[in-house]
SERO-4910 file (N, C-alpha, C, O; in steps of 0.05 Angstrom, whole numbers):
BEGIN
 pado doro    nc1    nc2    nc3   cac1   cac2   cac3    cc1    cc2    cc3    oc1    oc2    oc3
  Unk    A   1599    933   2377   1587    953   2359   1576    976   2376   1562    971   2396
  Unk    A   1583   1001   2369   1573   1024   2384   1544   1030   2377   1535   1024   2355
  Unk    A   1530   1041   2396   1502   1048   2392   1500   1078   2391   1510   1092   2408
  Unk    A   1487   1089   2370   1484   1118   2368   1464   1128   2387   1447   1113   2397
  Unk    A   1464   1155   2393   1445   1167   2411   1417   1164   2399   1398   1161   2414
  Unk    A   1414   1166   2373   1388   1163   2361   1377   1135   2367   1353   1133   2373
  Unk    A   1394   1114   2365   1385   1088   2373   1376   1087   2402   1356   1074   2408
  Unk    A   1391   1101   2419   1383   1102   2447   1355   1115   2451   1339   1105   2466
  Unk    A   1350   1136   2436   1325   1150   2438   1302   1131   2429   1281   1130   2441
  Unk    A   1308   1117   2407   1287   1099   2396   1281   1077   2416   1257   1069   2419
  Unk    A   1301   1067   2430   1296   1046   2450   1280   1056   2474   1263   1043   2484
  Unk    A   1287   1081   2482   1274   1092   2505   1246   1102   2500   1229   1102   2518
  Unk    A   1241   1111   2476   1215   1123   2469   1202   1110   2445   1199   1123   2424
  Unk    A   1196   1084   2446   1186   1070   2423   1159   1080   2413   1151   1074   2390
  Unk    A   1144   1094   2430   1117   1103   2422   1118   1129   2406   1097   1136   2395
  Unk    A   1141   1142   2404   1142   1167   2390   1142   1163   2360   1155   1144   2350
  Unk    A   1127   1179   2344   1128   1177   2315   1156   1186   2305   1171   1199   2319
  Unk    A   1162   1178   2281   1188   1184   2269   1194   1213   2268   1217   1222   2273
  Unk    A   1174   1230   2262   1179   1259   2260   1187   1270   2286   1205   1287   2288
  Unk    A   1174   1261   2308   1181   1271   2335   1208   1262   2343   1223   1276   2357
  Unk    A   1215   1237   2336   1241   1226   2342   1263   1242   2329   1283   1248   2341
  Unk    A   1258   1250   2304   1278   1266   2290   1282   1293   2303   1304   1302   2306
  Unk    A   1259   1305   2311   1261   1331   2324   1275   1328   2351   1291   1345   2359
  Unk    A   1269   1307   2366   1281   1302   2392   1311   1298   2388   1326   1309   2405
  Unk    A   1319   1284   2368   1347   1280   2363   1362   1306   2357   1384   1310   2366
  Unk    A   1349   1323   2341   1362   1348   2334   1367   1365   2359   1388   1378   2360
  Unk    A   1349   1365   2378   1353   1380   2402   1369   1366   2423   1380   1378   2442
  Unk    A   1371   1339   2420   1383   1322   2441   1413   1326   2441   1425   1330   2463
  Unk    A   1426   1326   2418   1455   1329   2416   1462   1343   2390   1445   1346   2372
  Unk    A   1487   1352   2388   1496   1365   2364   1503   1345   2343   1501   1350   2319
  Unk    A   1511   1321   2351   1515   1299   2332   1512   1273   2348   1504   1274   2371
  Unk    A   1517   1250   2336   1511   1225   2349   1535   1212   2361   1536   1187   2364
  Unk    A   1555   1228   2368   1580   1216   2379   1580   1212   2409   1599   1200   2419
  Unk    A   1560   1222   2423   1559   1219   2452   1539   1199   2460   1515   1201   2454
  Unk    A   1548   1179   2475   1531   1158   2485   1523   1166   2514   1540   1172   2530
  Unk    A   1497   1166   2520   1489   1173   2548   1502   1155   2568   1502   1130   2563
  Unk    A   1511   1165   2590   1523   1147   2611   1503   1128   2622   1479   1135   2624
  Unk    A   1512   1105   2630   1493   1084   2638   1478   1091   2664   1456   1081   2669
  Unk    A   1490   1109   2680   1477   1115   2706   1456   1137   2704   1441   1142   2723
  Unk    A   1454   1151   2681   1435   1172   2677   1407   1161   2673   1403   1144   2655
  Unk    A   1388   1169   2689   1361   1158   2687   1347   1172   2663   1342   1197   2664
  Unk    A   1340   1158   2642   1327   1170   2618   1298   1178   2624   1284   1163   2638
  Unk    A   1290   1200   2613   1262   1209   2615   1248   1203   2589   1259   1207   2568
  Unk    A   1223   1194   2591   1207   1189   2567   1191   1214   2560   1170   1218   2572
  Unk    A   1201   1229   2542   1189   1255   2535   1172   1252   2510   1179   1238   2492
  Unk    A   1149   1265   2510   1132   1265   2486   1143   1283   2465   1139   1278   2441
  Unk    A   1157   1304   2472   1171   1321   2453   1196   1332   2466   1198   1333   2490
  Unk    A   1214   1342   2449   1239   1351   2460   1236   1377   2476   1219   1393   2471
  Unk    A   1253   1379   2496   1254   1404   2512   1272   1424   2497   1293   1417   2486
  Unk    A   1263   1449   2498   1279   1470   2485   1290   1490   2505   1309   1505   2499
  Unk    A   1279   1491   2529   1288   1510   2549   1277   1502   2576   1263   1482   2579
  Unk    A   1285   1518   2597   1275   1512   2624   1245   1514   2626   1233   1503   2644
  Unk    A   1232   1529   2607   1203   1531   2608   1190   1504   2603   1166   1501   2609
  Unk    A   1204   1486   2591   1193   1460   2585   1192   1441   2610   1180   1420   2609
  Unk    A   1206   1449   2631   1205   1434   2655   1179   1439   2670   1168   1461   2668
  Unk    A   1169   1419   2684   1145   1423   2699   1150   1442   2722   1172   1446   2731
  Unk    A   1128   1455   2732   1131   1473   2754   1142   1460   2778   1158   1471   2794
  Unk    A   1135   1434   2782   1145   1419   2805   1175   1415   2803   1189   1417   2823
  Unk    A   1185   1409   2779   1214   1405   2775   1229   1431   2779   1250   1431   2792
  Unk    A   1218   1453   2769   1232   1479   2772   1233   1487   2801   1253   1497   2811
  Unk    A   1211   1483   2816   1210   1489   2844   1229   1472   2860   1244   1481   2877
  Unk    A   1229   1446   2854   1247   1427   2868   1276   1434   2863   1292   1432   2882
  Unk    A   1283   1441   2838   1310   1449   2832   1318   1474   2848   1341   1476   2858
  Unk    A   1300   1493   2850   1307   1518   2864   1310   1513   2894   1328   1524   2906
  Unk    A   1293   1496   2905   1295   1489   2933   1322   1475   2938   1336   1480   2958
  Unk    A   1328   1456   2920   1354   1441   2923   1377   1461   2921   1397   1457   2935
  Unk    A   1375   1480   2903   1397   1500   2900   1401   1516   2926   1424   1519   2935
  Unk    A   1379   1526   2937   1381   1543   2961   1392   1526   2985   1411   1534   2998
  Unk    A   1379   1503   2990   1387   1487   3013   1416   1476   3009   1432   1477   3027
  Unk    A   1422   1467   2984   1449   1457   2979   1470   1478   2981   1492   1473   2992
  Unk    A   1465   1502   2971   1484   1524   2972   1489   1532   3001   1512   1536   3008
  Unk    A   1468   1535   3017   1472   1543   3045   1487   1522   3060   1505   1529   3076
  Unk    A   1481   1497   3055   1496   1475   3069   1525   1475   3061   1543   1473   3078
  Unk    A   1531   1479   3035   1559   1478   3026   1574   1503   3036   1598   1501   3042
  Unk    A   1561   1526   3038   1575   1549   3048   1584   1545   3077   1606   1552   3084
  Unk    A   1566   1533   3093   1573   1528   3121   1594   1506   3122   1614   1508   3137
  Unk    A   1590   1484   3107   1608   1461   3109   1636   1467   3098   1656   1456   3108
  Unk    A   1638   1485   3078   1664   1491   3066   1676   1517   3076   1696   1526   3065
  Unk    A   1664   1530   3096   1674   1555   3106   1704   1554   3114   1718   1572   3107
  Unk    A   1713   1533   3128   1742   1531   3134   1759   1530   3109   1781   1541   3108
  Unk    A   1750   1515   3089   1765   1513   3064   1766   1540   3049   1787   1547   3038
  Unk    A   1744   1555   3050   1744   1581   3037   1762   1600   3051   1775   1617   3039
  Unk    A   1763   1598   3078   1781   1615   3093   1810   1609   3086   1826   1627   3083
  Unk    A   1816   1583   3083   1843   1574   3075   1849   1585   3047   1872   1594   3043
  Unk    A   1830   1584   3029   1834   1594   3002   1841   1623   3002   1858   1632   2987
  Unk    A   1826   1639   3019   1831   1667   3021   1860   1673   3029   1873   1690   3017
  Unk    A   1869   1658   3049   1897   1662   3059   1917   1654   3038   1937   1668   3034
  Unk    A   1913   1632   3024   1932   1622   3004   1934   1642   2981   1956   1648   2971
  Unk    A   1911   1652   2972   1911   1671   2949   1925   1697   2958   1941   1708   2942
  Unk    A   1920   1706   2982   1930   1731   2992   1961   1730   2994   1974   1750   2987
  Unk    A   1972   1708   3003   2001   1707   3008   2016   1697   2983   2041   1700   2982
  Unk    A   2002   1687   2963   2016   1674   2940   2022   1694   2918   2042   1691   2904
  Unk    A   2005   1714   2914   2009   1733   2892   1993   1759   2898   1973   1758   2911
  Unk    A   2003   1781   2887   1988   1806   2891   1962   1807   2875   1960   1794   2854
  Unk    A   1943   1822   2885   1918   1824   2871   1894   1816   2889   1898   1807   2911
  Unk    A   1870   1820   2879   1846   1813   2894   1843   1783   2899   1853   1767   2883
  Unk    A   1831   1776   2921   1826   1748   2927   1804   1737   2910   1806   1715   2899
  Unk    A   1782   1753   2907   1759   1744   2891   1762   1755   2862   1767   1779   2858
  Unk    A   1759   1737   2843   1760   1744   2815   1732   1746   2804   1716   1728   2808
  Unk    A   1725   1768   2792   1698   1772   2780   1700   1773   2750   1718   1785   2738
  Unk    A   1681   1759   2737   1682   1757   2708   1653   1755   2698   1636   1742   2710
  Unk    A   1648   1769   2675   1621   1768   2663   1618   1741   2649   1635   1733   2632
  Unk    A   1596   1728   2654   1589   1703   2641   1561   1706   2630   1546   1724   2637
  Unk    A   1553   1688   2612   1526   1688   2600   1509   1666   2613   1518   1643   2614
  Unk    A   1486   1674   2621   1468   1655   2635   1444   1646   2619   1446   1643   2594
  Unk    A   1422   1643   2632   1398   1632   2620   1388   1649   2597   1386   1674   2600
  Unk    A   1381   1637   2575   1369   1651   2553   1339   1647   2554   1329   1625   2549
  Unk    A   1324   1668   2560   1295   1667   2563   1280   1676   2538   1256   1677   2537
  Unk    A   1295   1682   2516   1282   1692   2492   1266   1669   2479   1275   1646   2479
  Unk    A   1243   1676   2469   1226   1656   2457   1225   1661   2426   1224   1683   2417
  Unk    A   1227   1638   2412   1225   1640   2383   1197   1647   2375   1178   1639   2387
  Unk    A   1195   1663   2353   1169   1670   2342   1155   1693   2356   1132   1699   2350
  Unk    A   1170   1708   2373   1158   1731   2386   1153   1753   2365   1168   1755   2345
  Unk    A   1133   1770   2370   1126   1791   2352   1149   1811   2350   1159   1821   2370
  Unk    A   1157   1817   2326   1179   1836   2321   1167   1864   2317   1152   1869   2298
  Unk    A   1174   1882   2335   1162   1909   2334   1171   1924   2309   1157   1943   2300
  Unk    A   1193   1915   2296   1201   1928   2272   1182   1923   2249   1181   1938   2229
  Unk    A   1165   1902   2252   1145   1896   2231   1119   1910   2235   1101   1909   2218
  Unk    A   1116   1924   2258   1091   1938   2263   1091   1965   2248   1112   1976   2241
  Unk    A   1067   1974   2243   1064   1999   2229   1072   2022   2248   1061   2025   2269
  Unk    A   1091   2039   2240   1101   2060   2256   1101   2086   2241   1101   2087   2216
  Unk    A   1101   2108   2256   1102   2134   2244   1129   2139   2230   1150   2133   2242
  Unk    A   1128   2148   2206   1152   2154   2191   1165   2180   2201   1152   2201   2201
  Unk    A   1190   2178   2209   1204   2201   2219   1218   2216   2197   1224   2204   2176
  Unk    A   1223   2242   2201   1237   2258   2180   1265   2246   2175   1277   2233   2193
  Unk    A   1275   2250   2151   1301   2240   2144   1323   2251   2163   1323   2274   2169
  Unk    A   1341   2233   2171   1363   2241   2189   1357   2238   2218   1375   2242   2234
  Unk    A   1332   2231   2225   1325   2228   2254   1322   2198   2260   1307   2184   2246
  Unk    A   1337   2188   2279   1336   2160   2287   1315   2155   2309   1313   2171   2328
  Unk    A   1300   2134   2305   1280   2127   2326   1294   2115   2350   1286   2120   2373
  Unk    A   1315   2099   2346   1329   2085   2367   1348   2104   2381   1363   2119   2367
  Unk    A   1349   2104   2407   1368   2119   2423   1395   2106   2422   1397   2084   2433
  Unk    A   1416   2117   2410   1442   2104   2409   1453   2097   2436   1469   2077   2438
  Unk    A   1446   2112   2457   1457   2106   2483   1444   2083   2497   1453   2073   2517
  Unk    A   1421   2074   2485   1406   2052   2497   1401   2030   2476   1378   2020   2474
  Unk    A   1421   2023   2461   1418   2004   2439   1424   1976   2450   1447   1969   2453
  Unk    A   1403   1960   2455   1407   1934   2466   1421   1915   2446   1431   1894   2454
  Unk    A   1421   1922   2420   1434   1904   2401   1464   1905   2404   1478   1889   2392
  Unk    A   1474   1924   2419   1503   1925   2424   1511   1904   2445   1534   1897   2447
  Unk    A   1491   1895   2461   1496   1875   2481   1495   1848   2468   1485   1844   2446
  Unk    A   1506   1828   2483   1505   1800   2472   1477   1791   2468   1461   1793   2487
  Unk    A   1469   1782   2445   1442   1774   2440   1438   1744   2445   1424   1731   2430
  Unk    A   1449   1734   2466   1447   1705   2471   1433   1700   2497   1409   1696   2497
  Unk    A   1447   1700   2519   1434   1696   2545   1438   1720   2563   1450   1740   2555
  Unk    A   1428   1718   2587   1430   1741   2606   1457   1742   2619   1466   1722   2631
  Unk    A   1472   1764   2616   1498   1765   2629   1496   1769   2659   1477   1781   2669
  Unk    A   1515   1758   2673   1517   1761   2702   1546   1760   2711   1563   1752   2695
  Unk    A   1552   1769   2735   1579   1769   2745   1584   1744   2761   1570   1738   2781
  Unk    A   1603   1728   2752   1611   1703   2765   1634   1708   2784   1652   1723   2777
  Unk    A   1633   1695   2807   1654   1698   2827   1671   1673   2830   1660   1651   2831
  Unk    A   1697   1677   2832   1715   1654   2836   1739   1664   2854   1744   1688   2855
  Unk    A   1752   1646   2867   1778   1653   2879   1798   1656   2856   1799   1639   2838
  Unk    A   1813   1677   2857   1832   1683   2835   1854   1661   2834   1866   1655   2854
  Unk    A   1858   1650   2811   1878   1629   2807   1900   1637   2787   1919   1622   2783
  Unk    A   1897   1660   2774   1917   1670   2755   1929   1696   2764   1919   1709   2782
  Unk    A   1951   1703   2751   1964   1729   2756   1944   1751   2747   1927   1747   2730
  Unk    A   1948   1774   2759   1929   1796   2753   1932   1806   2724   1914   1819   2714
  Unk    A   1955   1800   2711   1959   1809   2683   1953   1786   2664   1964   1786   2641
  Unk    A   1937   1766   2672   1933   1742   2656   1921   1748   2628   1926   1733   2609
  Unk    A   1905   1770   2626   1893   1775   2601   1901   1802   2590   1885   1817   2578
  Unk    A   1926   1809   2594   1937   1834   2583   1936   1834   2552   1936   1855   2540
  Unk    A   1936   1810   2540   1934   1808   2511   1906   1801   2501   1903   1793   2478
  Unk    A   1886   1804   2518   1859   1798   2511   1849   1771   2522   1864   1756   2533
  Unk    A   1823   1767   2519   1810   1743   2530   1821   1718   2515   1823   1718   2491
  Unk    A   1826   1697   2530   1835   1672   2518   1828   1649   2536   1826   1652   2561
  Unk    A   1825   1625   2524   1818   1601   2539   1842   1592   2556   1865   1596   2548
  Unk    A   1836   1581   2579   1857   1568   2595   1865   1542   2582   1848   1528   2570
  Unk    A   1890   1534   2584   1899   1509   2572   1915   1494   2593   1922   1505   2614
  Unk    A   1920   1468   2588   1935   1452   2607   1964   1464   2609   1976   1471   2589
  Unk    A   1973   1465   2634   2000   1476   2638   2001   1506   2634   2023   1516   2629
  Unk    A   1979   1520   2635   1978   1549   2630   1997   1563   2649   1995   1561   2673
  Unk    A   2015   1578   2638   2035   1593   2654   2023   1616   2669   2036   1627   2687
  Unk    A   1999   1624   2662   1986   1646   2676   1976   1638   2703   1970   1655   2720
  Unk    A   1972   1612   2708   1961   1601   2733   1983   1601   2754   2005   1591   2749
  Unk    A   1977   1611   2778   1996   1611   2800   1998   1582   2811   1980   1566   2807
  Unk    A   2019   1576   2826   2021   1549   2838   1998   1543   2857   1987   1521   2856
  Unk    A   1990   1563   2873   1967   1559   2890   1941   1556   2874   1924   1540   2880
  Unk    A   1940   1572   2852   1916   1570   2834   1914   1543   2821   1892   1533   2817
  Unk    A   1937   1530   2815   1936   1504   2803   1924   1483   2822   1909   1466   2814
  Unk    A   1932   1486   2848   1921   1468   2868   1891   1473   2871   1876   1454   2873
  Unk    A   1883   1498   2872   1854   1504   2876   1838   1495   2852   1815   1486   2855
  Unk    A   1849   1497   2828   1835   1487   2804   1832   1457   2805   1811   1446   2798
  Unk    A   1852   1444   2813   1852   1414   2814   1831   1404   2835   1818   1384   2830
  Unk    A   1829   1419   2857   1810   1411   2878   1783   1425   2876   1765   1419   2891
  Unk    A   1780   1443   2856   1756   1458   2851   1750   1478   2874   1727   1488   2876
  Unk    A   1769   1484   2891   1765   1504   2912   1759   1531   2900   1744   1547   2913
  Unk    A   1769   1537   2877   1765   1563   2865   1736   1568   2857   1728   1591   2853
  Unk    A   1720   1547   2855   1692   1549   2847   1673   1556   2870   1650   1563   2865
  Unk    A   1682   1553   2894   1664   1556   2917   1650   1583   2919   1626   1583   2927
  Unk    A   1662   1605   2912   1647   1631   2913   1623   1631   2895   1605   1648   2899
  Unk    A   1621   1613   2876   1598   1612   2858   1573   1603   2873   1550   1605   2863
  Unk    A   1576   1593   2898   1553   1587   2914   1536   1612   2919   1511   1610   2922
  Unk    A   1549   1635   2919   1534   1661   2921   1518   1665   2896   1495   1675   2898
  Unk    A   1529   1658   2872   1513   1660   2847   1489   1642   2848   1468   1649   2837
  Unk    A   1492   1619   2861   1470   1600   2863   1448   1611   2881   1425   1610   2874
  Unk    A   1456   1623   2904   1436   1635   2922   1422   1658   2908   1398   1662   2913
  Unk    A   1436   1673   2892   1423   1696   2878   1405   1687   2856   1390   1703   2845
  Unk    A   1406   1662   2848   1388   1652   2827   1400   1655   2799   1387   1649   2779
  Unk    A   1425   1664   2798   1439   1667   2772   1449   1641   2761   1452   1637   2737
  Unk    A   1454   1622   2779   1464   1596   2772   1448   1575   2788   1434   1581   2807
  Unk    A   1452   1550   2780   1440   1527   2794   1463   1509   2803   1486   1512   2793
  Unk    A   1458   1491   2821   1479   1472   2829   1487   1455   2805   1510   1449   2801
  Unk    A   1467   1448   2789   1472   1430   2766   1461   1444   2741   1438   1453   2740
  Unk    A   1478   1444   2720   1470   1456   2695   1494   1460   2677   1516   1451   2685
  Unk    A   1491   1471   2654   1514   1475   2635   1534   1495   2647   1526   1513   2662
  Unk    A   1559   1492   2640   1579   1511   2649   1574   1538   2636   1571   1540   2612
  Unk    A   1574   1560   2652   1569   1587   2639   1594   1596   2624   1617   1593   2633
  Unk    A   1590   1606   2600   1612   1614   2583   1615   1644   2582   1596   1659   2588
  Unk    A   1638   1653   2573   1643   1682   2571   1631   1693   2545   1631   1679   2525
  Unk    A   1620   1717   2546   1607   1728   2522   1627   1732   2499   1619   1732   2476
  Unk    A   1653   1736   2505   1673   1740   2484   1675   1715   2466   1684   1718   2443
  Unk    A   1668   1692   2477   1672   1667   2462   1647   1656   2449   1648   1639   2431
  Unk    A   1624   1665   2459   1599   1652   2451   1592   1655   2421   1583   1636   2408
  Unk    A   1597   1679   2410   1590   1683   2382   1607   1664   2364   1596   1652   2345
  Unk    A   1632   1661   2369   1649   1643   2354   1641   1614   2357   1639   1600   2337
  Unk    A   1635   1606   2382   1627   1579   2387   1600   1573   2374   1595   1551   2364
  Unk    A   1582   1592   2374   1556   1589   2361   1559   1585   2331   1544   1570   2319
  Unk    A   1578   1599   2319   1582   1597   2290   1595   1570   2283   1590   1559   2261
  Unk    A   1611   1559   2301   1627   1535   2294   1614   1509   2303   1620   1488   2292
  Unk    A   1596   1510   2323   1585   1486   2335   1555   1485   2332   1541   1503   2342
  Unk    A   1544   1465   2318   1515   1463   2314   1501   1461   2342   1510   1448   2360
  Unk    A   1479   1475   2344   1462   1474   2368   1475   1485   2393   1465   1481   2415
  Unk    A   1497   1500   2390   1511   1510   2414   1492   1528   2430   1492   1526   2455
  Unk    A   1478   1545   2417   1461   1565   2431   1439   1551   2447   1429   1563   2466
  Unk    A   1431   1526   2439   1410   1512   2453   1417   1505   2482   1399   1500   2498
  Unk    A   1443   1503   2488   1451   1496   2515   1445   1518   2535   1445   1514   2559
  Unk    A   1439   1543   2525   1431   1564   2543   1402   1563   2551   1392   1581   2565
  Unk    A   1389   1542   2544   1361   1538   2551   1357   1531   2581   1335   1532   2591
  Unk    A   1379   1524   2594   1378   1519   2623   1397   1538   2638   1416   1547   2627
  Unk    A   1390   1543   2663   1407   1560   2679   1434   1547   2682   1436   1522   2687
  Unk    A   1456   1562   2680   1483   1551   2683   1487   1539   2710   1474   1547   2730
  Unk    A   1505   1519   2712   1509   1505   2737   1537   1505   2748   1557   1509   2733
  Unk    A   1539   1502   2774   1565   1499   2788   1578   1473   2779   1603   1472   2776
  Unk    A   1562   1452   2775   1572   1427   2763   1551   1418   2743   1530   1430   2741
  Unk    A   1557   1397   2729   1538   1387   2709   1548   1362   2696   1570   1353   2701
  Unk    A   1531   1352   2678   1539   1327   2664   1564   1331   2648   1582   1313   2648
  Unk    A   1566   1353   2634   1590   1358   2617   1615   1362   2634   1636   1353   2627
  Unk    A   1611   1376   2657   1634   1381   2674   1647   1356   2686   1671   1354   2687
  Unk    A   1630   1337   2694   1641   1313   2707   1650   1292   2687   1667   1275   2693
  Unk    A   1640   1293   2662   1648   1273   2642   1670   1284   2624   1689   1270   2618
  Unk    A   1667   1309   2616   1685   1320   2596   1708   1336   2609   1728   1341   2596
  Unk    A   1704   1345   2634   1725   1362   2646   1725   1390   2635   1704   1399   2626
  Unk    A   1747   1403   2636   1749   1431   2629   1768   1437   2606   1779   1459   2604
  Unk    A   1773   1417   2589   1790   1422   2565   1776   1443   2548   1751   1441   2544
  Unk    A   1791   1462   2536   1779   1483   2521   1789   1484   2492   1804   1502   2485
  Unk    A   1781   1464   2476   1786   1465   2447   1760   1459   2434   1740   1451   2447
  Unk    A   1758   1463   2407   1733   1460   2393   1721   1432   2396   1697   1430   2401
  Unk    A   1737   1412   2394   1725   1385   2397   1715   1380   2425   1694   1367   2429
  Unk    A   1729   1391   2445   1719   1389   2472   1692   1404   2475   1674   1394   2489
  Unk    A   1690   1427   2463   1665   1442   2464   1643   1427   2450   1620   1429   2459
  Unk    A   1649   1413   2429   1628   1397   2415   1617   1376   2434   1593   1372   2436
  Unk    A   1635   1363   2448   1626   1342   2468   1610   1355   2490   1590   1343   2499
  Unk    A   1619   1378   2499   1604   1392   2520   1575   1399   2511   1556   1395   2527
  Unk    A   1573   1408   2487   1546   1415   2476   1528   1390   2476   1505   1390   2484
  Unk    A   1540   1368   2466   1525   1342   2466   1515   1335   2494   1492   1328   2498
  Unk    A   1533   1337   2513   1526   1329   2541   1506   1349   2554   1489   1341   2569
  Unk    A   1509   1375   2548   1491   1394   2558   1463   1390   2548   1443   1393   2563
  Unk    A   1460   1385   2522   1434   1380   2510   1422   1353   2519   1398   1350   2522
  Unk    A   1440   1334   2524   1431   1309   2536   1420   1314   2564   1399   1302   2571
  Unk    A   1433   1331   2579   1422   1337   2606   1396   1352   2604   1377   1346   2620
  Unk    A   1393   1370   2585   1368   1385   2581   1345   1366   2577   1323   1370   2589
  Unk    A   1349   1345   2562   1327   1326   2556   1322   1308   2580   1301   1295   2581
  Unk    A   1341   1306   2598   1337   1287   2621   1340   1302   2648   1347   1289   2668
  Unk    A   1335   1328   2647   1337   1343   2672   1315   1335   2692   1291   1337   2686
  Unk    A   1323   1326   2715   1305   1319   2736   1320   1321   2763   1344   1321   2763
  Unk    A   1305   1322   2785   1317   1324   2811   1334   1299   2817   1356   1301   2828
  Unk    A   1324   1276   2808   1339   1251   2813   1365   1251   2798   1386   1243   2809
  Unk    A   1365   1259   2773   1390   1260   2758   1409   1282   2769   1433   1278   2769
  Unk    A   1398   1304   2779   1415   1324   2791   1429   1313   2816   1452   1318   2820
  Unk    A   1414   1298   2832   1425   1286   2856   1448   1267   2848   1469   1267   2862
  Unk    A   1445   1251   2827   1466   1232   2819   1490   1248   2808   1513   1239   2812
  Unk    A   1485   1269   2794   1508   1286   2784   1523   1298   2807   1548   1300   2806
  Unk    A   1509   1307   2828   1523   1319   2851   1540   1298   2865   1562   1304   2874
  Unk    A   1530   1274   2868   1545   1253   2880   1570   1247   2864   1592   1243   2876
  Unk    A   1568   1246   2838   1592   1240   2822   1611   1264   2821   1635   1260   2816
  Unk    A   1601   1287   2827   1619   1311   2828   1638   1308   2852   1661   1317   2851
  Unk    A   1628   1295   2873   1646   1291   2897   1670   1275   2889   1692   1281   2897
  Unk    A   1666   1254   2873   1689   1238   2864   1708   1254   2846   1732   1251   2849
  Unk    A   1697   1271   2829   1713   1288   2812   1730   1306   2828   1754   1310   2822
  Unk    A   1718   1318   2849   1733   1337   2867   1755   1322   2881   1778   1332   2883
  Unk    A   1749   1298   2892   1769   1283   2907   1792   1273   2890   1815   1272   2899
  Unk    A   1787   1267   2865   1808   1256   2847   1822   1278   2831   1843   1274   2821
  Unk    A   1809   1302   2829   1820   1324   2814   1820   1319   2784   1835   1332   2769
  Unk    A   1802   1301   2774   1802   1295   2746   1789   1317   2730   1771   1331   2739
  Unk    A   1799   1321   2705   1788   1341   2687   1797   1369   2691   1788   1387   2677
  Unk    A   1814   1374   2711   1822   1402   2717   1844   1411   2698   1859   1395   2687
  Unk    A   1845   1438   2694   1866   1450   2677   1888   1461   2695   1907   1472   2684
***
């Protein structure tokens, strides 16, 4: 008989009242189809976490120190591999070696903030707009903070001539060298620079493209809640679910990302990093 995630929460946190358990479950996963992996150390929380602000100062500091030290170590240790990747990309297809793409990062917006539109303001004459059209922030993605993500290029330079689209298994846009780099995760190494800059963490949810977030938010319950943590180079969803890009896969990713949010700790990050090594060596979950 399978055990639901709600049952898992009840076993782990027997002291919580039913109302808090319900709230915890709502934030924990999008549905009850994901069972926490046996190796993940559960945290006994008094209430559900909603964002990185819910982490203790010690945990936030420890994660940042781990990010900086880990990124510097990996840059030095993988320097020969990155040099090899540069050569392979350069000789395999025309175009830049480094691929840059806008992704959405940490969402620092707080619910319940005062809305300036509700404040008493001077009435302007008819036909005059208060908002400057050239500086309209509502034209930007209203989800998380956008940043530029770096990767070794694995696709042809005309890969998105027909617009943004998800990568799929056997994608014809991927070069032969790119397929190898995706399988071994070599293409992800430039993101260590994103980690050093503080835009990403070593461990966290996979950063998504702004072109896809609105649709995914409409179709998947609690999708936007996964932006409560800084995006990661690797994470619980990445090592368990891989990189399949269909709606059901995204539902599982959301479940795992919210599961990680509720159990985010330095010890769990360390275990996720260790398991990432196995994923890299076996090439599992690659597109």
